[in-house]
MARRONU-189827 format. One record per atom (N, C-alpha, C): x, y, z. Coordinates in steps of 0.001 Angstrom, whole numbers, plus 500000, padded with zeros to 6 digits. Example, Ala and Ser with C-alpha at 12.3 -4.5 7.8 and 13.67 -1.06 7.14 Angstrom:
2
513190494310507800;512300495500507800;513200496700507800;512850497750507080;513670498940507140;512900500030507870;
REM end
This chain:
412
526885522204505156;526253521188504626;524951521249505349;523686520963504481;522569521006505089;522180519774506092;522153520136507114;521989518890508420;520988518057507844;519854518616507662;518619517727507463;518912516862506380;519736517086505276;519691516195504349;520679514973505101;521577514971506069;522156513959506557;521046512939507204;520101513308507431;519085512446508183;517994511986507131;518203512524506059;517058512141505061;515826512798505726;515703514017506160;514492514326506666;513450514915505699;514155515398504594;513151515729503608;512632514706502887;513164513306503010;512828512417502186;512106511315502914;512796510463503254;512479509076503635;511569509357505072;512055509968506088;511545510209507283;509925510624507370;509799511117506239;508115511806505832;507393510395505750;507793509144505612;507284508017505342;506822507205506612;507773507608507443;507927506931508870;507141507611509924;505713506960510139;505144507480511056;505600507304512455;506709506317512747;506902506418514279;508443507015514543;508537508057513541;509813509008513458;510192509569514745;509149509752515526;509369510514516871;509130509636518024;509129508243517781;509028507431518920;507313507228519268;506471507456518242;505070507240518821;504324506156517680;503572505128518613;502933504165517794;501409504933517660;501196505214516528;499947505996516389;498531505155516695;498766503850516216;497604503191516210;497377502687517778;498405502601518720;497934502511520096;497598503654520662;497753504970520134;497198506090520518;495484506224520308;494923505418519488;493770505787518571;492768505599519740;492941504618520661;491874504402521530;491474505643522673;492442506505522670;492605507404523689;492084508561523159;491633508855521854;491245510151521159;490028509990520561;489155510900520069;488008511142519547;488312510630518128;489121511232517481;489675510743516025;491291510895515828;491625509589515570;493472509554515398;493703509883513882;494428511038513559;494970511185512258;496270511927512456;496846511968511293;498068512913511160;498304513317509633;499512514265509615;499478514546508429;500225513932507390;499787513593506163;500532512573505218;501218513657504142;502330512977503749;503069513822502456;503257512701501682;502732512991500248;502914511924499326;504169511849498638;504872511351499500;506402511060499072;506910509911499412;507592509115498802;508272507540499009;509435507914499889;509946506474500413;510946506788501024;512319507004500401;512257507229498945;513226507707498385;513045509212497921;512056509646498315;511853511137497796;511058511401496661;510260510316496065;509622510454494883;508178510881494908;507612511566494287;506125512167494531;505228510672494211;504438510485495129;503452509139495043;502382509329495641;501124509334494940;500038509645495656;499612508332496480;500155507208496324;499810505952497107;500111506107498356;501111506774498729;501659507072500054;500624507589501037;499850508747500560;498842509168501026;497411508342501084;497230507402500194;496138506444500231;496538505650501141;497680505171501106;498210503730502053;498037504584503426;498462505642503773;498496506255505215;497073506609505593;496160507218504543;494843507026504986;494081505522505256;494543504814504548;493967503556504846;494346503219506464;495423503442506860;495989503057508308;495089503938509153;494797505220508859;493981506065509584;492508505481509577;492136505200508749;490812504159508643;490704502985509624;491598502272509589;491672501103510500;491936501464511850;492793502714512277;492891503266513461;491576503510514165;490652504123513186;489311504572513665;488232503682513339;488524502326513474;487318501487512816;486302501550513906;485125501703513110;483774501794513801;483461503238514001;484177504186513575;483917505640513660;484036506270512596;483789507414512237;484085508424511284;485598509049511629;486266509623510652;487637510117510856;487754511253509809;489054511911510139;489432512646509028;490819512597508728;491055512963507567;492459512598507019;493380513885507522;494596513921506806;495495514908506953;496557515025505513;496664516188504983;497678516539503964;498573517479504021;499556517325503554;500518518421503244;500602519135502138;500097520437501925;499907521198500744;501155522063500427;501400522532499361;502568523230499172;503793522750499472;504195521350499359;505233520705499764;506503521310498773;507408521871498852;508735522201497915;509973521970498473;510232521896499699;511356521664500251;511909520359499690;513266520186498799;513879519283498671;513220518427497372;512047518394497216;511210517930495961;509924518502495878;509885519239494716;508826519956494412;507379519134494026;506945518145494863;506075517282494575;504981517514493891;504549518639493859;503217518988493374;503421519619492009;504800519490491580;504894519642490121;504427518508489253;504218517293490004;503955515854489496;502635515426490035;502223515717491018;500634515374491541;499852516510491582;498731516263491475;497396517410491492;496792517498492801;496307518279493262;495341518598494503;494196517490493981;493514517574492899;492427516707492754;492820515123492745;493995514954492368;494161513347492602;494286512965494105;494908513987494859;495131513799496440;493833513712497152;492948514733496919;491682514887497636;490714513687496900;490978513014495821;490235512008495304;490638510887496220;491802510431496389;492447509425497253;492016509437498804;491763510784499202;491502511077500629;489955510531500651;489091511107499880;487640510856499767;487429509251499575;488258508535498769;488156507196498628;488245506433499908;489078506926500890;489601506284501910;488424506090502998;487318507182502771;486154507007503546;486208508103504494;487356508924504320;487323510234505549;486223511274505337;485769511685506243;484764512834506341;485464514092506374;486426514465506102;487149515726506155;488620515282506139;489302516697506140;490919516461506357;491390517866507096;492672517513507555;493352518693507927;494402519009507047;494548520185506910;495626520972505672;496696521275506581;497845521320506079;499166522070506698;500078522398505164;500936523454505662;501608523920504597;501532525252503957;500639526003504603;500331527069504090;501202528221504053;502370528303504956;503549529286504838;504340528806505843;505606528672505527;506937528229506319;507853527505505600;508913528255504949;509778527654503804;510897526682504562;511025527016505900;511846526072506596;511299524678506620;509985524455506568;509689522997506235;508973522930505085;509184523659504197;508744523554502863;507280523748502433;506508524593503294;505317524938503156;505166526443502312;504741526276501235;504635527571500455;503568527555499801;502199527131500160;501149526912499535;500955528491499024;501121529838499740;500859530992499308;501342531335498255;502423530761498038;503234531074496840;503097530152495425;502165529113495453;501783528100494574;501165528703493453;501386528519492151;500974529018490856;499216528997490882;498776529716489931;497401529837489870;496742528564489502;497536527915488640;496714526642488308;496663525436489351;497560525551490421;497591524506491644;496424524934492337;496207526424492675;495326526964493663;493655526529492907;493703526615491680;492390526285491026;492089524881491080;493089523965491057;492935522405491047;492403522418492601;493139522874493503;492770522613495110;491685523424495257;490882524179494531;489641524926494812;488779523783494192;488716523514493107;487883522351492484;488058521051493333;489050520595493796;489286519265494619;488650519436495936;488586520464496741;487787520733497837;486412520809497700;485989521547496626;484434521523496413;484044520118495780;484774519372495105;484431517996494719;484358517255496157;485545517360496898;485653516269497942;484383516742499014;484096517778499096;482920518184500160;481624517255499741;481482517219498472;480130516673497976;480295515174498142;481602514768497588;481955513031497469;481721512612498980;482005513319500081;482329512865501555;480978512923501898;480313513869501800;478794514058502109;477961512733501564;478004512245500152;477297511361499554;477817510105499709;479080509595499917;479517508347500192;478880507879501569;478413506564501681;477792506086502986;478876504734503205;478959504794504439;479690503662504981;481379503918504917;481800502716504792;483177502796504552;483595501652503303;484742501890502542;484949501054501382;484913499673501672;484300498832500763;484278497499500983;485757496637500669;485961495817501714;487255495043501391;487079493900502451;488029492830501747;488085491322502076;489477491324502404;490569492562502365;491904492252502432;492476493353503603;493315492584504452;494286493685505432;495590493325505096;496501494418505271;497740494146505241;498033494678506779;499310493814507260;499648494108508622;500940495187508677;500683496048509262;501729497382509571;502874496570510320;504046496954509701;505292496123510166;505445497209511499;504910497096512735;505076498071513710;506390497761514317;506952496590514547;508159496760514885;509196497219514270;509222497076513103;510527497817512085;510237499059512307;508891499495512157;508865500949512228;509165501682513575;509109500822514601;509272501666516176;510939501422516455;511496500040515748;512865499868516249;514140500165515162;513798500195513956;514650500149512695;514652501504512179;515630502411512485;516048503997511854;516204503630510177;515519504540509671;515505504445508108;517191504465507571;518184504890508576;519546504720508263;520115503444507969;519317502522508800;520058501210508419;519832500548507087;520937499903506773;521217499284505506;519878498603504916;519444499164503768;518476498508502883;516890498584503664;516986499549504734;515758499829505445;514886500231504482;514920501221503674;514095501671502742;513466500561501844;514131499617501309;513498498666500481;512577497900501366;512839497533502793;512034496810503563;510558497643503648;510892498892503849;509591499690504023;508698499630502969;509469499745501667;508855499697500555;507965498688500190;508256497507500663;507436496038500797;506047496490500851;505658497131502145;504386497348502493;503537498233501401;504313499356500817;503817500160499776;503524499432498590;504408498569498416;504197497724497112;503119497029497214;502679496311497993;501714495349498565;500478496162498331;500333497529499092;499278498220498954;498845498522497444;499846498952497161;499666499391495476;499135498199494666;499937497148494822;499325495830494237;497682495699494363;497397495661495599;495806495675496169;495202496641495325;495539497899495206;494608499195494556;494518498733493100;495733498253492508;495735498083490927;494778496900490542;494561496009491424;493483494905491262;492390495064491785;491938496311492227;490538496278492839;490490495855494290;491411495632494896;491179495075496368;491528495985497310;490365497016497655;490759497768498948;491166497221499916;492231497599500383;492965496872501623;492771498104502756;492953497343504094;492972498071505268;494311497784505709;495036498813506264;496500498454506922;496036498613508483;496261497406508815;495979497068510431;497326496811510960;497089496889512364;498222496471513443;498030495715514331;499043495123514944;498872493836515814;497542493841516717;497418495177517403;496313495417518340;494973495070517863;494751495477516341;493631495155516136;492942493798515867;494348493021515424;494257491394515321;493752490738516903;494700491543517928;494573490924519077;492999490945519939;492435492073519234;490989492570519623;489852491750518719;490352490799517878;489408489814516936;489155490676515816;489793491910515468;489402492484514039;489694491817512800;490533490489512917;490872490014511703;489618488875511270;488648488903511977;487693487993511377;486811488685510276;486906489992510110;486030490496509123;486659490335507625;488072489844507941;488976489547506510;489083488333505930;489229488161504774;489436486815504232;491038486429503821;491930487848503725;493091487697503341;494046488740504050;495111488141504565;495969488747505388;497380488966504701;497948490019504480;499148490145503935;500015490678504996;501459489903505130;502317490191506161;503527490587505555;503755492146505196;504995492547504552;506297492526505308;507441492545504769;508536492361505556;508586493085506703;509102492565508268;509317493264509248;510385492468509665;511687492809509618;512661492157510063;512974492353511674;512202493226512380;512433493241513618;511280492435514471;510582491732513820;509617491160514465;509958490367515848;511183489759515698;511826488764516906;511900489802518210;511964490988517872;512102492014519109;510845492343520002;509552491781519043;508376492258519599;507582491362519193;507600490003519152;506851488997518724;505626489060519819;504684488473519406;503004488625519886;502454487597520075;502297486713521238;501639485307521163;500363485679520784;499653486632521458;498151486651521304;497884486921519955;498372487720519371;498284488076517730;498478486564517033;499683486159517443;499825484713516824;498849483574516791;498187483653518140;497019482546518482;496027483025517399;495650484308517307;494344484902516517;494626484435514993;495817484530514716;496125484188513308;495974482893512961;496719482165513798;496687480577513470;495003479903513558;494506480480514484;492970480008514357;492203480553513142;492704481625512742;491872482494511538;491991481724510418;493458481133510164;493831480484509064;493235479017508940;493456478601510073;492807477247510281;491175477220509833;490772478373510097;489261478185509815;489002478946508547;490075478823507500;489767479325506352;490304480548505870;490952481103506676;491791482499506171;492926482197505137;493253483259504443;494297483100503494;495428483999503942;496858483451504108;497806484483504739;498849484414503664;499368485781503392;500396485749502456;501686486332503378;502842485766503021;503972486568503896;505130486458503112;506276487209503325;507603487388502798;508769486669503466;509966486702502814;510931486039503475;511393486102504614;511595484812505505;512258484799506691;511075485380507736;509603485058507373;508734485929508181;508443485196509613;508665485869510658;508494485351511975;507255485011512551;506440485658511847;504759485166512138;504612483769511479;505023483425510347;504705482541509685;505333480968510442;506658481656510756;507364480519511544;506849480061512912;506423481229513632;505889480940515101;504606480105514714;503628480927514118;502220480111513666;502361478920513213;502904478398512172;502874477316511394;504125476342511202;505033476963511599;506608476365511492;507087476501509962;506503477169509273;507012477458507981;508303478462507776;509346477840507791;510657478447507644;511342478655506436;512096479726506028;512627479952504765;514171479134504990;514304478864503839;515689478399503431;516606479113502698;517921479548503066;518772480316502550;519131479894501097;518772481242500374;518914481019498709;519728482289498267;520418481979497220;521290483120496683;520080484033495944;520452485322495709;519628486112494702;519475485474493628;518250485427493059;517911484869491894;516673485387490955;516734485031489830;515456485476488785;514812484082489123;513055484486488612;512027483307488986;511435483121487781;510678481745487664;509836481756486606;508320481497487253;507315482433486475;505940482174486667;505409482555485406;505293481381484594;504710481404483269;505992482217482241;506733482993482746;507775483492481998;508874483799483001;510080484394482768;511056484783483457;510729486156484305;511022486222485631;510927487302486411;511904487881486959;512382488939487233;513496489430488263;513119490201489377;513563489246490461;513041489847491616;513888490639492281;513498491727492924;514267492665493674;513948492710495200;514903492508496117;514628492185497459;515945492284498145;515944492553499555;517209492860500580;517682491302500785;516596490389500598;516991488903501247;515969487743500393;516711486714499892;516173485647499322;516198484292500323;515157483493499844;514968482476500384;514045481371499659;514121480319499957;513000479096499340;512217478521500640;511047478006499810;510092477235500827;509657476148500559;509466475149501472;509067473961501211;507433473892501090;506949473183499974;505357473127499811;505307473029498532;504084473296497817;503817473290496670;504132474500495851;504997474365494570;505765475324494262;504938476203493230;504861477440493353;503815478284492574;504918479062491472;505943479192491935;507061480199491209;508536479529491703;509393479056490595;510583478668490969;511747479304490749;512875479417491451;513987480083491284;514643479313489928;515361480095489064;515682479700487817;517265478720487952;517740479151488834;518989478458488937;519133476951489604;517981476592490416;517822475277490724;516685474880491097;515489475593490633;514163474926490634;513434475204492006;514361475501493233;513699475702494461;512464476627494413;511493476240495469;510318477213495248;510567478643495912;510468479521494911;510496481116495385;509229481426495996;508240480638495563;506720481073496150;506136479606496235;505653479267497504;505095478176497827;503811478190498588;503039477141498395;501870477196499158;501817475964500086;500927476045501154;500757475069502032;499333475108502715;498625474052502785;497389474055503323;497380473822504857;496686474757505745;496723474557507197;495197474448507201;494847472926507553;493421472771507806;492561473371506730;491736474259507130;490725474786506083;491390476175505464;492553476475505801;493077477876505266;494435477591504548;495004478653504109;495868478385503265;497107479483503408;498385479080503214;499654480022503583;500498480057502378;500588481012501629;501572481354500429;502712482127501221;503751481416500653;505178481964501295;505904482587500239;506272483670500311;507175484245499016;508571484510499681;509517484054498873;510787483782499268;511820485011498861;511211486267498285;511514487226498181;510403488666498426;511058489732498461;510239490846498789;509288491276497731;508175490329497571;507390490817496165;506944492114496128;506482492635497130;505847494143497029;506638495087496707;508060494963497157;509021495659496728;509608495680495561;509305494263494958;509910494092493371;508565494605492524;507258494783493222;506295495323492100;506410496895492324;506816497576493364;506915499167493332;508078499595492748;509354498753492798;510312499288492408;510198499840490826;511036500908490647;511077501854489524;512268501571488495;513207500989489046;514452500783488506;514456499157488133;514924498941486729;514950497420486468;516318497048486943;516461495565487714;517757495170487688;518532494648486692;519841494498486535;520454493830485392;519928492372485432;519987491905484218;519687490334484296;520800489635484489;520752488767485536;522057487901485981;522833487402484722;524084487590484902;525069486885484033;524681485562483615;524353484865484549;524058483347484421;522846483032483555;522001484105483481;520577484013482344;521022484480480710;522288485018480990;522622485351479359;521678486188478710;521298485716477715;520344486514476681;519018486350476908;518627485493478093;517212484983478560;516282486528478793;514964486093478337;514137487268478371;513574487295479801;514007488196480597;513403488352481890;512655489703482236;511490489733482839;510871491118483026;510991491362484536;510747492693484904;510729493168486182;509339492783486510;508998492588487982;507779492207488216;506297492907487714;506555494083487660;505193494841487300;504898494852485773;505970494319484932;505877494229483685;505741492577483405;505492491657484320;505161490444483793;503865490193483398;503279489078482624;502107489137482229;501230488413482982;501833487768483947;501029486909484990;501691487686486302;500686488060487318;500937488510488755;500665487425489734;501231486913490587;501467485720491270;500186486256492307;500289487186492989;499113487654493708;497637487680493049;497644488242491884;496353488260491470;495867486669491248;496584485763490683;496370484556490843;495779483878492051;496373484227493332;495733483867494564;494604484402494847;494493485877494709;493236486584494851;492208485824494022;492282485328492863;491092484973492099;491064483356492514;491909482792492912;491547481588493378;490684481381494455;490937482317495265;489894482205496556;488966482920496510;488718483882495392;487386484624495297;487486485856495929;488616486437496382;488823487616497275;487995488918496376;487270489462497048;486739490730496393;487251491436495661;487047492129494568;487439492765493521;486648493970493011;486725494976493110;485880496198492387;485866495799490835;484677496016490438;484703495626488893;485579496611488212;485556498002488502;486497498772488016;487866498650488444;488677498633487747;490219498424488176;491026498497487194;492458498620487407;493411498867486370;494662499472487025;495801499170486274;497086499737487168;497154501123487160;497411501736488141;497388503123488321;495837503819488535;494854502794488649;493705503092489138;492921502726490403;492684503684491120;492306503378492368;490921503169492683;490247502668493339;488698502332493459;488379502060494859;487313502462495212;486576502445496479;485248502199496501;484567500918496585;483018500795496660;482530501156497818;481589502039498003;480855502400499197;479558501838499110;478412502156500035;477194501355499871;476182501809498908;476368502981498441;475821503711497394;476575504282496038;477843504199496367;478532504887495160;480025504224495208;480981504565494205;482230504100493707;483151505396493485;483963505416494077;484949506494493900;486100506044493139;486468506655491937;487587506071491200;488544507294491026;489737506721491339;490768508044491202;491954507534490009;492166508334489164;493103508086488021;494292508718488390;495396507553488629;496661508001489332;497952508030487944;497218507803486789;498128507767485588;498292509017484917;498991509102483902;499252510410483324;498408510026481940;497329509638481736;496621509162480636;495174509075480963;494294509154479871;492894509188480057;492298507487480594;491626507635481209;491204506132481477;489478506085481367;489085505014480476;487822504940480290;486905504133481060;485928504600481494;485237504282482674;483877503276481809;483797502117482511;482773501116481861;481364501369482813;481315501736483850;480107502023484661;479266502869483764;477912502566484068;476473503601483239;476176504310484240;476666504447485475;475858505254486465;475878506856486270;475255507688487325;475352508986487204;476833509258487777;477354510259487105;478522510591487664;479064511885488276;479719512140489131;480246513470489685;481735513334489343;482030514270488515;483525514327487935;483982515676488674;485460515699488825;486068516851489186;486255517811488133;486596517241486795;486554517847485655;485963517055484490;484772517229484200;484341516592483084;484622516915481685;484733515935480663;485173516041479181;483784515404478776;483654514151478832;482044513447478568;481929512222479809;480925511679479518;480352510844480408;481247509497480683;482298509244480059;483153508150480021;484583508113480280;485030509412480007;486694509531480055;486937510323481385;487649509613482219;488418510231483373;489814510794483154;489868512102483067;491156512812482901;492314512212483910;493688512414483542;494510511815484302;494593512821485615;495138512015486706;495352512577487901;494023513480488303;492677512673488160;491599513251488854;490659512334489248;489831512620489627;488807511561490523;487329511695489946;486483510659490293;485070510649489886;484324509856490782;483233510069491264;481916509413492040;480961508896491007;480853507820491182;479869507032490523;478653506529491008;477568506898491118;476330506560491762;476166504995491422;475501504228492422;475023502836491916;473710503067491501;
REM end
């Protein structure tokens, strides 16, 4: 038996930046540039460019106030031939969109670790050549860092203390990726920050903070960070958190009440997917169908607002397999979260006027710089661009169509 499969080294651990006991955020202040090699693969082993995008957002936050370079694993074949689904153009597009000014590449040769770039086909190599040539231009052109008012708190404690083999760990880790992808789909570029950044006052530049699942927070609770978050919310910040969140409980006394797994209503019936469920007190924004308890609630905290989700909304958004409709719902029409007509998060973002890029859509990643916008099409279909500015395409068909899994830079 392949021992590496026993530990999922070929799949999930690639998503785990603390796999070798290192907190990369804490190393950032001791090096000139803090970066690592990303592999666009989910905790379940699925090819996904948003993993590379999310982890480059982490690198951007680690290097706040200075230029940085990214990192990418090319030629990955072992366990999953990920570049049979993703393109180098798409990946270099998302690295350029992060604000990186270059990247470290890995995987040229070495089958034991899956690197077989030297054996990849001609089409892949041509795409990589085009991607690198475009990225060099785009990285030189883009000024500043992507505009954002949104931050996502990296679950440092869970990353450090809970191995991927723990039951339902992958689902909990997926919650962060789901929130990140949701931000991208809505045109809200997000910085993935850590507690240290908040301790140093870094939260002041944001208007929205999302706290994904972090079931190990009680082992590493942070009173300095909590004081910063409390003050920030009271002064007008907006906080979103998931079920049984330790930060919401410690900062504001907002505690989840145990609830059975359930579907919910938000304009229509929705199918929640989560490792745990709870309800919250406060103004109900979405109700569980079995008893009307608040699946999502809002609470005013002086000039700010806290939104409490009683299930893992990020994981629900990113899940690719629809759960069965509960027997109690019989033939009622219920939809997975990503297929619902209304997105609870989008309602919150619009209510508070959080910045959103004018170019946006599901599967479309955008980054607005001081002088340009980079748009990456992560879908399998053409995307029609509405902007009229001069464009630098990776592959140009005409002035308005962006090919699947490619990127474009649009001058302002």
